[in-house]
N, C-alpha and C positions, 0 to 999 in steps of 0.2 A: 296145317301148321307151317309147311314150307312156304306156301303162298303168303302167309301172314308175315314171315320174316323177309320175304322179298319186298313186301309193302313197306316195312319199317326201313329197310335199306334205301328204298327208292325215295321215301319222303324225307329222310335225313339228308340225302344227296340234294334233293330239291331245296330243302331249307338252307343249305350252305350257299347254293347259287343265288337265292332270293335275298338273303339277309347277311351275306358275307361282309358288306361294308357298313352295316347298320349296328349301332350299339344302343338299343332301346329296350323297353319292356313290353313291347307289343307282341302278343302271342299270335294273333290272327287279325287280318284286316280284309274287309270286303266293302268296296265303295267308300263311303264316309263313315262306316261303322267299324269300330275296333273292339278287340278284347284285350285288355291289358293283363299283365301278370297279377296285379293286385286284385282286379275284378275276378279273374279266374279263381284265384285262391279263396277269396271270400265266398263266391257262389258255390264252389266245390265243397267247402267245409260246412256250409249252412243248408245243404240239400241232402236228403237221405239217399244213400246208395251203399248199403252194406255189401261188401264184395270180398270177403276174406279169402276166397279160393281163387281169385283172379289176380294176375300180375298188376302191380300198381301203375306201371306205364300204360298198360292196356286200358285200365279204368280211366286214367287221366285223358288218354287220347279219345276214348269214346265219349267222355263228358265234354271235351272240347268240341268234337264234331256236332254234338247235340246243341251246344251253345251257338255254334256257327250257323246251324240249320235254322235256329230260332231267329237270329239276326237277319239271315237271308230272306226268310219268309216275311219278316216284318218290313224289310226294305221294299220288297215287291208289293206288299199290301199298301204301304204308304204311297208308292208310285201309282197304284190303282185308286188312290184316294179313299181307301177304306177307313182311314182315320177321320174322315168327314161324315161318316154314317152316324145317324142318330143313335143306333144301338151301341156303337163303340163309345161315343161321347158320353152317353148316359151310364154305361158300364164302368168307365174309367173314372168318372167324376167323383164317386164316393171315396175312391182311393186317394185322389188328390186332396179332397177335403180332410181326410185323416192326417195327411202330411202337413197341410197348412195349419191345422189345429195344433199339431205337435210342435211346429215352429213357433207358434204363438205361446205355447206352454213354456218353451225354452226361454223366450224373451221375458215373459211375465212372472215365471215361477222359478225355474232353475237358476237363472242369473241372479236372483235375489236371495238365494239360500246362503246363509253364512253360519258356519259351525265353529264354535270356540273350543280350545283345548280343555277348558273347564267343563264344558258340556260332555266332551268325550270321556274325561276322567270320571265324571258323575255316572255316565252310562256304563263304564267299565265296572264301577263298584256294584251297580245293580246287576250287571251281567254275571257277577260271581255269586248271586243269591238265587236260590230256588225256593219258591213258596208253595205250601200246601194249604189250601183254603176250602172251607165249607161255603156253599153259596145258597142264599135264600132269594127267591125271585118273587116279584109282585107285578101285577098289571097296572096298578095306579099308586100315586104317592100317599093317599090316605091310609091304605092298608099297610104300606111300608113304614110310615111314621108311627102308626098305632102299635105295630109290632116292635119297633125300635124302643118306644117308651115302655112297653111291657118288659123288655129285657133290662132296661135301665132300672126299673122298679123291682127287679129280682127274678123275673121269669127266666127259665132256662132256654138258651138259644137252641140247644140240641133237641130238647123236647118239642119246642115249637116247630123246628125244621122237620122232625120225624112225623109230626101230626098234620103238616100242611097238605093241602089238596094236591099240590104239585109233586109231593114226594110219594111216588108209587112203590119205590124200592128203598131199601136201607140207604140213607144218604152217605155218600163217600166224598172225601176231599178231592179237589181238583188241583192239579199241578200247574203253576204259573211261573213263567220265566220272563226275563226282560224282553220286551218287544212283542209278547203274545197279545197284549191289549192295545187296541187302536187309540184308546183315550188315555193320554199321558197323565191327566189329573187323577183318574181312578188308579192308575199304576202307582203314582206317588203315594196315594192314601194307603194302598195295600202294603207297599214296601216300608211304610213308616210304622205299621202295626207290630206289636209284640205278640208272641204266641199266647193264644187264649183271648186276645182282644178282638172286639168287633168293630166294624166300620159304621159310620153314619149311613143312612140310605143314600144310594148313588144312582143317578139317572143315566140311562144309556138309550140308544135308538130302539132297543128291544124291550125296554121296561125299566123297572126299579130293582135294585139289588141291595142286599145286606150281606157282608162277608165276615167270616170269622177265621182268623189265622190259626191253623192247626200246628204248623211247623215252619221254621225258617232255617234252611240249610245254607251255610256259607262255605264256599270253596275258594281257596287262594288261587290266584292266577299269576303266572310269571310273564304274561304277555305285556309288551310295551305299548305306549300310545301309537306306535307306528306298525304294530303287528297285525296278524290276520284277524284276531278277535276285535281289535280296535276298528278295523275296516268294517266289520259287520255292525259294530255299534254305530259308526258313522252313517251307514246306510239306513239304519233304523231312525236315527235323528233326522237324516235328510228326508226320508219318506214322511215323517210327521210334520216337518216344517213345510214341505211341499203341499201337503194337504191343507195346512192352515193358510198359507199364502194363496193357494189356488182357490180355496173356498171364498176368501175375502175378495179376490179379483172377480170371480163369477157373480158374487153378490152385488158388486158395484155395476157389473156389466148388465145384469138382468134388472137392476133397479128401475122402477117406473115403467116397465114394459108390460103391457096387457095383451094377452093373446087369446083370441076367440076363434077357434077352428069352426068350419062350417059343419054343423051337426047333420044337415041333410046329406052332404057328400060323405061324411064319416060313416053314417049308418048305411048308405047306399053301398059303399065299399065293403062294409062288414057283411052285407047280404051276399055279395058276389063271392067273398071268401068262404062263407058258410056253405054255399051251393057246391063249391069245389071240394071242400074238406069232407063234407058228408058223403061224397062218392069215392073217398079214398080209404085205404086201410092204414091203421096206425103202424108206426115204425119205431124202433128203439133209437133213443138219442145216445150221446156219448156216455151217459151214466147208466144206460140200460133201461131208462124209463120209457114207456110207450107213449108216443105223441102223434098227432096228426100234423104233418108238415106241409107247408106251402113252398114248392120249389120254383126255380126260375121259369120253367116252362108254364107253370100255373099262372104266374104273375104276368108273363107276356101274353097269355091267353086273355086275362082280364083286360089288359091294355088294348088288345086288338079287337076284342069282340064286344066290349061294353057299348051300350046304347048311349052312354054319356061320354063326351069328349074329355077324358081325364087330363089331356095335355094343356087344355085352356083354362079349365075351371080352377079357381084358387081354393085350396083346402085351408091354407093359413096365410094371413097377411102379417108380415113382420116389418112394419114401417116401410122401408124402401124395398124390402125383399118379399116377393110373392112366391109362395110354394104351392105347386099344383099337386093333385092326387098322383099324377105320374111321377113327380119327383119323389114322393113318399114311397111309391111302389118300387122304384129302383133302389131306394134305401133298404127296403125289405129284402130284395134279392141279395144285397150285400150283408145285411145284419141277420137275416134268417127270421122265420116266423113259424112257431109251433105251439099247439095247445094240447092239454091232456084229454079234453073232450071237444068234439066238433059241434058244441052247442053255441047258440047265439050269445049267451051270457059269457062263456069262456072266451069266445072270439072278441067280443066287445072289450072285455077287461084287458086281454093281451094287446089288442090293437091300440087301446088307450095308452098303455105303458110305452109301446113302441113310438106312438105319435109324440108323447111328452119328451122322450129321449131325443127324437128327431128334431123337434123344435129347439131344444136346448143346444144341440150340436150345431144347428143352422145359425143360431145367434152367435155362437163362438166363431163359426166359419166366416160369417159376414164381417166380423171384426178383423179376422186374419186377412181376408181379401182386401179390406179397406186399407190395411197397412202394406199391401203388395207382397205378402209372404208367399203367394203362389209363384213369384219370380225369384224366391230365395235360391241361391245356387244348390244347396243341399236338397231342397224340395225338387228342383228340376232334375238333379242327378238321379234321385230315387224314381221319379216319374218316368224317366227315359226307360229304365229297366221294366217297369210295369207296363208301359205302353207297348214296348217291343213284344213282351210276352203275350199281351192280349191281342195285338195285331196278328201275330203269328198263329195263335189259336183260331182267331176269327177267320183268317184266310184259309187255313188248312181244313177247317170244318166245312167249308164250302164244297169240298170234294166228296164228303161222306155220302150225300144223297145221290151222287152220280154212280155209285158202285152198288151192284145187285149180286146176290148169291142165290142161285136156284137150288131146289131140292136135289136134283140129279147130281149137281156138283158136290153137294155134301156127301151123298152116297158114294160117289167115286173116290172122294178124298178119304172117307172112312175105309173103304175096301183096299185102297192102295197102300194103306199103312197097317191096318188091323188084320187084313187077310193075306198079307205078304208071307212068303215062305220063311223069311228071316226078318222079323220086325226090328232086329237090332237091339240095342240097349233099352231096357224098360225100367221105369222107376215107379215107386208108389210114394205119394206125398200127402201131407196134411196142408190145407190152405185156408187162410182167412182172407176173404175178399171184402174190401170196404171201398167207399167212394169219397172219403174225406181224410185228408192228411192229418187232421187233428186226431182222428180215431187211430190212425197208423201210429202216431207217437204214443198214444195211450196204451195200445196193445204192446208195442215194443218195450215200454216201461214195465208192463205187467209180466212180460216174458223174462225180462232181466231180474224181476223179483220172484222168478221160478213158479209162476202160475201155469197151470196145465194148459197146453196148447189146444187140446180137444174141447175143453170147457170154454175157452175163449172163442173158438170157432162156433160152437153152439150159440154163444151169446151174440157174436158180432157178424159172422160171415153172411154175405148176401148171395152166395152161390147156393141156390135152393136145393139142387140135387145132391149136394155133399153135406148140407147142414145137419141132417139127422145122423150122419156118420162122423160127426165131429170134424168135418172138413176133409175127410179122406177121399182121395180120387180113385184108388185102385190102380193096378199096374197099367201104364200106357207107354208107348214108344217115345223117346226123348225128342223125336222129330215132330211131335205134336205140341200144340198149345204155345207156339211162339217162344217168347222169352222164358216162360215158365219151364218148358221142356229143356231149352238150351242151358239155362242156369242150373236146373236140377241135375243135369248130367255131370256137372263138375263139382257137385256138393258132396260132403261127407255124411255118412249115416248120422242122424240126429242133429245135423246142422240146421240152423234157422237162417233164413235169408229174406230180406225185404227192405223197403217195398219194391215190387216189380210193377212198372206201369203197364197195364193191360187195357183193352178197349172199355171194359166195364168199370175201371177204377184202379185200385192198387192192391196187389197181392202180397201176402207174407206167407212163405212156405217153409215147411219142415220136411226134410227127406227121411222117410221111414225105411226104404229099402231100394236096392237096384239089382238087376239081374239081366242075363243074356239069354237064358233058356225060356222057352215058351211052354206054359202049362195050362192054357185055356182059361185063365181067370182075368182076361182083359175085359174092359168095359163094353157093354152092349151098345148098339147103334143108338137106341132110344135114350140111353143114359147120357150120351155125350153129344147128341144132335145139336142142341143149342150152343154148346161150347164150340163145336166144329164150325157152326155158322159164323160165330164171332171170329174164330181163327182164320177162316177163309176171307172174311171181310177185311180183317186186319192185313192179311197177306196182299190182297189186291190194292188196298190203300197204300201199303208200304211201297209197292212197285211205283205207284204214282208219286209218292213223296220222294222216293230216291231219285227218280228221273227229274222231277221238277227242281229239287234241291241242287242237283248237279248242274242243271241249266242255269239256275240263279248264281251258283258259284262262278260259272264262266262269265255270266253277264256282268257281275259286279267285281270281277277281277280278284278272286279270293287268293290271299297269300297266307301261309301258315309258317310260323317260326318254331320248328320242333326243338331247336336247341334251347330256346327260352322255356318251352314247355317242360323239357326234361329236367331243367334246373329248378323248377318250382317245387318246393318242399311242402307237402300237404299232410294234415293230420289224418290218421286212419280211424278217428273216432267221430265220423260224420253223423250228424243228427239234424233233424228238422226242428227249428226253433221258431218262436214267435217274438215279435217286437211289440212291447206294450207302449201305446201311444199316449202322449199328454192329453189331459182332459177326457180320458176314457177311450176304450176300443183297443183292439189288437189286430195285427196283421202278420202274415208269414214274414220272417226275417228277409227272405228273398222270394220272388215268384218261382214256382216250380217249373223247371224246364223238362219237357217231355223227352225221354231218351229216344233219339232218332239219329243214328250214326252210320248206318250201312250205306248211305248215299256216297260215302267217301270212296268206295271201291269203284262205283260207276264214274265218278269224277276223275279218279286217277287213271282209269282206262281212257277216258276222253282226252286227258292230258298226255297220254302215251307214257305214263310213268310205270304202269303195269303192263305186262304182255297180254 
């Protein structure tokens, strides 16, 4: 702790020397790469790092060091021309396409949305009404209209509903509020009904419906046309108009285009995917459904080992744009691919849906590129962040294969901690380990809704040796397991923390207990051997990363303005959010920065700021 305060004093002193004459909002600068106050605040508040038990200045500093490390590694990667590698170009291209489609959406849809005050007032009136309706469903119009005429001729709606093949349980009314229905025409019909009245047969994407209004509840609202409720109403109107304008634009864009994919290449690809998936075990998706997933490594294997040159052969010809199988495979890396059964039929069906979506997106993308939207300032600004993040990851991953951990090292590591006379503070935790930030958000939402941690661990965790124990580790010294041990040491009993970035993905932990006495119930060597291997590998890599990052900080002339950092006010309600893009798709609001901050101590020593 004393050493930490020495560091704080030293770096604030350095900050005054470096920035005494400057009045700007640059928090850090290395070479031609900078981190501004606004960028820091935005990235900090859109990334998950729940740290209630840590000092806010410590959290901000560690996050800044991690951002700096990412920019330094990206700078070095660019100097080594890793940004010219085919893998990097193909990996980053789907992200650029998302942003150019989004820019086209703003030009063609968002700028053309106009909402009148009359429309808002009309929406507010509907918003004050809650409907309770009975629903009768039909697969075709013939049956729907026959039933409708029977009711008009005196047949009872309720008796027909209760006897219909679709009604396996006693029919109950459905509650409908303003905005629940995507089709505004159907909504208008329902809101115009009187209690007991039935609607005409109405067609939707999922079939035909006849509704009967059971009850209409009207609640007065004091909200003004500028209030919070009015804002929600505006968003509903905006979404509906965007859908209408967007659909019309795409209809015109796709008009007259005939697409004929190569069936031979399509089925050849399906065969390759089938061979891979049939040799894999199913995994749970975000909803808990078991599926066979094609991961990035699988797809790269297809590209590298196929007897067919997927980079040359055209899967689809779109007038001036030629799309290869390789283009489609890199899209699958980004979009994901999973099937309930690893059968040829299921693979063909899912692959066909993915290809249809891919073709539609490529047509939209081609129009966006034709307009030069890839050079739009906002698109370029977003792409700089993603390119830096990908470059830093690509470069740092190159060191992973160079590090080896031998069995004897694992045994020595275990003995040095578990068989020590005084193992120090020990903790027992529950953990949920996942490899997807989307799942992290899902779990954190479930925990906020007071779902049981052990049940969530049984459902989600990928840590096999703790899975059957509901994620429970058993007691271990806090000097173990890297960030998990370090953070657990400072937690309160029953406190939940996460995500913690670990080599296998992201951990969410709950502290069950902590103690200093030893009572022989520590984990056995076999229980933790795999985890110890990961821990040692991570320690060795961290030494490399720290040394290299300190070197790059010297090379690119790193400067940090701690006075600006201290003045930045940030929210403590950090959360991982997504950005929904125009014309479909979503992406993390910001790329996830790997926590990597201990290099600062080595750099400070090199700068002779620390003794």
